[in-house]
C-alpha positions in Angstrom: -8.1 5.5 23.2 -5.1 7.5 22.6 -2.7 5.5 24.8 0.3 7.0 23.6 1.8 3.5 24.1 -0.1 1.7 22.1 0.2 4.5 19.2 3.7 4.3 18.9 3.6 0.3 19.0 1.2 0.9 16.0 3.6 3.2 13.9 6.2 0.9 14.9 5.2 -1.3 12.5 4.9 1.2 9.7 8.6 1.7 10.4 8.9 -2.0 9.8 7.1 -2.7 6.7 8.2 0.2 5.0 11.1 -0.8 4.4 9.9 -3.6 2.0 7.6 -0.8 0.5 10.8 1.5 -0.6 13.5 -0.9 -1.0 11.5 -3.8 -2.8 8.3 -2.1 -4.0 9.3 1.0 -5.3 13.1 1.2 -6.1 16.1 -1.1 -5.8 14.0 -4.4 -6.8 12.3 -2.5 -9.8 15.6 -1.2 -11.2 17.3 -4.6 -10.5 14.9 -6.5 -12.0 14.4 -4.5 -15.6 18.2 -4.1 -15.7 19.6 -7.6 -14.3 17.1 -10.1 -14.0 15.6 -9.3 -17.1 18.2 -7.3 -19.2 18.1 -5.1 -22.2 16.6 -8.1 -24.5 13.4 -8.4 -22.8 12.1 -12.1 -22.2 9.6 -14.0 -24.8 6.5 -15.3 -22.5 3.3 -15.6 -24.1 4.1 -15.7 -27.6 5.7 -12.0 -27.4 8.6 -10.2 -25.9 8.5 -8.6 -22.8 11.0 -5.9 -21.3 11.2 -5.5 -17.5 9.1 -2.8 -17.6 6.3 -4.3 -19.1 6.7 -7.1 -16.9 6.6 -5.6 -13.8 3.5 -3.3 -14.4 1.8 -6.6 -14.7 3.1 -7.9 -11.2 2.3 -5.1 -9.2 -1.4 -5.3 -10.5 -1.8 -9.2 -10.1 -0.9 -9.3 -6.6 -3.6 -7.0 -5.5 -6.3 -8.8 -7.6 -5.4 -12.3 -5.8 -6.5 -10.3 -3.0 -9.5 -8.9 -3.8 -12.0 -11.3 -2.3 -10.3 -12.6 0.6 -9.6 -9.3 2.7 -12.7 -8.1 3.3 -13.8 -11.7 4.4 -10.4 -12.2 7.0 -11.4 -8.8 8.4 -14.8 -9.5 9.4 -13.3 -13.1 10.9 -11.1 -10.8 12.8 -13.6 -8.4 13.9 -15.8 -11.4 15.3 -13.3 -13.0 16.9 -10.9 -10.2 18.2 -8.2 -11.6 15.8 -6.8 -8.3 14.5 -3.0 -8.8 16.2 -2.7 -12.7 15.3 -4.0 -11.8 11.4 -1.1 -9.0 11.4 1.6 -11.3 12.9 0.8 -13.9 10.6 0.6 -11.8 7.1 3.5 -9.8 8.2 5.6 -12.7 8.8 4.5 -14.5 5.7 5.7 -11.4 3.8 8.7 -10.5 5.3 10.1 -14.0 4.8 9.4 -14.0 1.3 10.8 -11.0 1.0 13.9 -11.9 2.6 14.3 -14.8 -0.5 14.4 -12.1 -2.9 18.3 -11.9 -2.2 18.5 -15.1 -4.4 17.0 -14.0 -7.2 19.9 -13.6 -10.0 20.4 -12.7 -13.4 17.8 -14.8 -16.0 15.4 -15.9 -12.6 12.6 -13.5 -14.2 9.8 -16.3 -12.9 11.9 -17.0 -9.7 11.8 -13.3 -8.8 7.9 -12.7 -9.7 6.8 -15.4 -7.6 8.9 -14.5 -4.6 8.0 -10.9 -5.1 4.1 -12.1 -5.5 4.3 -13.7 -2.0 5.8 -10.9 -0.2 3.6 -8.9 -1.9 0.3 -10.9 -0.5 1.9 -10.5 3.0 2.3 -7.0 2.8 -1.3 -6.1 1.5 -2.5 -8.4 3.8 -1.0 -7.2 7.2 -1.8 -3.8 5.9 -5.6 -4.5 6.0 -5.2 -5.2 9.6 -2.7 -2.4 10.5 -4.9 0.0 8.9 -8.0 -1.5 10.7 -6.2 -1.0 14.2 -6.5 3.1 13.8 -10.4 3.8 14.8 -9.5 1.5 17.8 -6.6 3.4 18.8 -8.1 6.9 18.4 -10.9 9.4 18.4 -12.0 11.5 15.6 -10.4 14.6 16.9 -7.2 12.7 16.5 -7.4 10.2 13.9 -6.0 12.3 11.1 -2.6 13.0 13.2 -2.5 10.1 14.4 -2.7 8.5 10.9 -0.2 11.5 9.4 2.6 10.2 12.2 2.4 6.6 10.9 3.1 7.6 7.3 5.6 9.8 8.3 7.5 7.6 10.6 7.2 5.0 8.1 8.6 6.9 5.4 11.2 7.9 7.5 12.2 4.3 8.3 11.8 3.3 4.9 14.3 6.2 3.6 16.5 4.9 6.2 16.6 1.9 4.8 17.1 2.6 1.4 19.7 4.9 2.5 21.8 2.2 4.1 21.0 0.5 0.6 22.0 2.9 -1.4 25.2 3.1 0.6 26.1 -0.7 0.1 25.7 -0.7 -3.4 27.7 2.7 -3.9 30.6 1.4 -2.0 30.9 -2.2 -3.2 33.4 -3.0 -5.9 35.3 -0.4 -3.6 35.6 0.2 -0.3 33.2 -2.9 0.7 35.1 -6.1 -1.6 31.7 -7.6 -3.1 30.3 -6.6 -6.9 27.4 -4.5 -7.0 24.6 -6.9 -8.1 25.6 -8.8 -5.0 25.1 -5.4 -2.9 22.2 -4.9 -4.6 20.7 -8.6 -3.6 21.8 -7.9 0.0 19.7 -4.5 0.2 16.7 -6.5 -1.5 16.9 -9.3 1.2 17.6 -7.2 4.1 14.2 -5.8 3.8 12.4 -8.4 4.3 15.1 -8.8 7.9 14.4 -5.3 9.0 10.6 -6.0 8.4 10.6 -9.0 10.5 12.9 -7.5 13.2 10.9 -4.2 13.6 7.5 -6.4 13.5 8.5 -8.1 16.6 8.7 -5.0 18.5 5.8 -3.8 17.5 3.8 -7.0 18.1 5.1 -7.1 21.7 3.5 -3.6 23.1 0.9 -3.4 20.5 -2.4 -4.3 22.7 -5.0 -6.9 21.5 -8.2 -4.7 20.5 -11.8 -5.8 20.5 -14.1 -8.1 22.2 -15.1 -11.8 20.6 -18.4 -12.0 19.8 -20.2 -15.1 20.8 -21.4 -17.5 18.2 -25.0 -17.9 18.5 -26.3 -21.5 19.5 -23.8 -24.4 20.0 -21.4 -23.8 17.5 -17.8 -24.4 17.9 -15.3 -21.0 16.8 -13.6 -22.9 14.0 -12.0 -21.2 11.1 -14.8 -22.6 9.0 -17.4 -21.3 11.6 -15.8 -18.1 11.2 -15.5 -17.8 8.0 -19.2 -18.5 7.1 -19.7 -15.5 9.2 -17.3 -13.8 7.5 -19.1 -14.2 4.8 -22.1 -13.2 6.0 -21.2 -10.2 7.3 -19.3 -9.1 4.3 -22.3 -9.6 1.9 -24.7 -7.8 4.4 -22.2 -4.7 4.9 -21.9 -4.4 1.2 -25.1 -3.9 0.9 -25.1 -1.2 3.3 -22.3 0.5 2.3 -24.1 0.6 -1.5 -26.9 2.5 0.1 -24.4 4.9 2.2 -24.2 7.1 -0.7 -21.3 9.8 0.5 -19.5 6.5 1.5 -19.9 5.1 -1.7 -18.8 8.5 -3.6 -15.7 8.5 -1.3 -14.5 4.7 -1.7 -15.4 5.1 -5.8 -13.2 8.4 -6.0 -10.4 7.0 -3.7 -10.3 3.8 -6.1 -9.4 6.1 -8.8 -7.0 8.8 -7.7 -5.2 5.7 -5.3 -4.9 4.1 -8.7 -2.9 7.1 -9.9 -0.8 7.6 -6.6 0.0 3.5 -6.9 0.8 3.1 -10.1 3.3 6.5 -10.1 5.0 5.1 -7.0 5.2 1.6 -8.5 6.6 2.3 -12.1 9.0 5.6 -11.6 11.5 3.3 -11.2 11.4 1.2 -14.3 10.2 4.5 -16.1 13.5 5.9 -15.0 15.6 3.2 -15.6 14.3 2.7 -19.2 13.0 5.5 -20.5 14.8 8.6 -18.9 17.9 6.3 -19.2 18.9 6.7 -15.2 21.1 4.5 -13.4 20.0 3.1 -10.5 22.0 5.1 -8.2 19.8 8.4 -9.4 16.9 6.3 -9.3 17.5 5.2 -5.5 18.2 8.8 -4.6 15.1 9.9 -6.1 13.3 7.5 -4.0 15.4 8.7 -1.1 14.3 12.2 -1.5 10.3 11.0 -2.0 10.8 9.1 1.5 12.6 12.0 3.4 10.5 14.7 2.0 7.0 12.5 2.6 8.1 12.7 6.2 7.3 16.7 6.7 4.5 16.4 3.7 2.6 13.5 6.5 3.1 16.1 9.3 2.3 19.0 6.9 -0.7 17.9 5.8 -1.9 16.4 9.2 -1.5 20.0 10.7 -3.3 21.6 7.3 -6.2 19.4 7.8 -6.4 20.7 11.2 -6.9 24.2 9.8 -8.8 23.5 6.9 -10.5 20.4 7.0 -9.1 17.3 5.7 -11.5 17.0 2.4 -10.3 20.4 1.5 -6.4 19.2 2.1 -7.0 16.0 0.1 -8.3 17.9 -2.5 -5.1 20.3 -2.8 -2.9 16.8 -3.2 -5.0 15.4 -5.6 -4.8 18.4 -7.9 -0.8 18.2 -7.7 -0.6 14.7 -8.2 -2.1 15.4 -11.6 0.2 18.1 -12.6 3.3 15.6 -11.4 1.9 13.2 -14.3 2.1 15.7 -16.8 5.4 16.9 -15.5 6.7 13.6 -15.7 6.1 13.1 -19.5 8.0 15.9 -20.4 10.9 14.8 -18.1 14.4 15.2 -20.3 16.8 11.7 -20.9 19.6 11.8 -19.1 19.7 14.2 -16.8 19.1 13.8 -13.1 18.2 17.1 -11.8 14.2 17.5 -13.1 13.9 13.9 -11.8 14.9 14.6 -8.5 12.9 17.9 -8.2 9.8 16.2 -9.8 10.5 13.7 -6.5 10.8 16.7 -4.0 6.9 17.6 -5.2 6.1 13.9 -4.9 7.4 13.3 -1.4 5.4 16.3 -0.2 2.1 15.0 -1.7 2.7 11.3 -1.1 2.4 11.7 3.0 -0.8 13.8 2.6 -2.8 11.8 0.3 -2.4 8.4 2.1 -2.7 9.4 5.2 -5.5 11.7 5.2 -7.5 9.4 2.5 -6.9 6.8 5.5 -8.2 8.7 8.3 -11.2 10.6 6.0 -12.7 6.5 5.7 -11.6 5.8 9.3 -13.8 8.2 10.6 -16.8 7.3 8.7 -17.0 4.2 9.7 -17.8 2.1 13.2 -14.8 1.0 15.1 -16.0 -3.0 16.1 -16.3 -3.1 12.3 -13.0 -1.9 11.5 -11.1 -4.8 10.2 -14.3 -5.8 8.2 -14.4 -2.2 6.7 -10.7 -1.6 6.5 -10.8 -5.0 4.7 -13.1 -3.0 2.1 -10.8 0.1 2.2 -7.6 -2.2 1.4 -9.5 -4.5 -1.3 -10.6 -1.1 -3.2 -7.2 0.5 -2.8 -5.4 -2.7 -4.0 -8.0 -3.1 -6.7 -7.6 0.5 -7.8 -4.4 0.0 -7.8 -4.7 -2.7 -10.6 -5.8 -0.8 -13.4 -3.1 1.4 -13.5 -0.3 -0.7 -14.1 -2.4 -2.2 -16.3 -3.4 0.8 -18.3 0.0 1.5 -18.5 1.4 -1.3 -20.2 -1.4 -1.5 -22.5 -0.7 2.0 -23.4 3.1 1.2 -23.6 2.3 -1.9 -26.3 -0.2 0.0 -28.1 2.1 2.9 -29.0 5.3 2.3 -28.1 5.8 4.8 -26.0 6.4 5.1 -22.0 5.9 8.9 -22.1 2.2 8.6 -23.5 1.4 5.6 -20.8 2.5 8.1 -17.6 0.6 10.9 -19.3 -2.7 8.3 -19.4 -2.2 8.1 -15.4 -3.4 11.6 -15.3 -6.8 10.8 -16.0 -7.3 8.8 -12.8 -6.4 11.9 -10.8 -8.5 14.2 -12.8 -12.0 11.7 -12.4 -11.0 10.8 -8.7 -10.5 14.5 -7.7 -14.0 15.7 -9.6 -15.1 12.7 -7.9 -14.3 13.4 -4.5 -15.2 17.0 -4.6 -18.8 15.9 -4.2 -17.9 13.7 -1.2 -20.4 14.7 2.1 -17.9 14.0 4.8 -19.9 15.0 7.7 -22.9 13.1 6.1 -21.0 10.0 6.0 -19.8 10.6 9.7 -23.5 10.6 10.9 -24.2 7.5 8.7 -21.8 5.0 10.9 -24.9 3.5 13.0 -26.5 2.3 9.5 -23.0 0.3 8.7 -23.2 -2.0 12.1 -24.1 -5.4 11.0 -25.7 -7.9 13.8 -24.3 -11.4 13.8 -26.4 -13.9 11.0 -28.9 -15.6 12.7 -27.7 -18.9 12.9 -30.5 -20.7 15.0 -30.9 -23.4 12.6 -27.7 -24.1 12.0 -26.1 -27.7 13.2 -24.7 -27.9 16.4 -21.4 -28.3 15.3 -18.7 -27.4 12.4 -15.3 -29.1 11.4 
């Protein structure tokens, strides 16, 4: 544990996949999808007309819903077979390839764009389960907060650098660079997948294989089907234990609420700025760039703040700021870049702290030998919570015709999550870690060979 080389390799993956998070998930693709793929007239689906903003809100909610039941089981299998690295490699490669194929989405390719995005997003979500699960294996309780913060910080820097290069390409097109802006935008989107894959390979070369394979009871072949059966058994057993571990359960519910607010705000900021605030793609991408580079310092700063006042109090402070951000977004004026960019500075400062401290706090509450399984739960609740905010936004937007009221509704997630998180007893949760350890299921009566 605390091996510098292994930690650097782990951080490199955050640098790698953050190009997807910034260019595809947060900035360039949302704005391109709303303005170019869908267009001002919207698209007719299911008997009604949908704007790019509404469709994007639904798209970012559907992907996590698909992964909701799958990731805890995969995590349990990875723990039992010591396959975290293999699962991480498969999901990262899958996501990066489909992210690269988004280059081929052009005007009117609404369904193609949504399908490719969904497939890429599944790889992104699945890879993060096993990436996060490495954290307890590489750190100890006294280093986990800072290492988690460093991972997010360098991820923001890597994602921001790719986005900066993308913005330069888009800005210089139709001029110094002899290609049209639409093609430059598509190159920026597709190159995010290539960046993700290239730096992932560097990470995987140095990332150690962690954990120890647990022998299967009886004379049972270690097939995928066998591991799946054990995965389901361990997942169900762990769900029951988590339900009885009140401090951890309260944290998970609180996290689901305030993280829903964070993910919704980040995922919909670009389309909100494009359609509601009438800002150009250059300003929108610039705002995301501000978030990325400020988030580097925010993540590192909150890591140090957590060392001084405790991770719990530091995280509470960040949640309170998020609630204020959604209120400020309601009042942003149309067509004015300065207020939008000022709010991006605030978002960048708290984004890194919220995500890094949530991950490390959770990691300090779980046994490391079941980290993939339990980070599967974490990812499930993280992504499951990400479903409701976009759906609420889309519903309020459709019902009222006002995206401003829709963004204001997201403040409720921060308020409810923050109030619930105040009651979490972190030290008691850490003391309860042993109760989460799940022994292998008894398979003495199982057949000698499966599959």
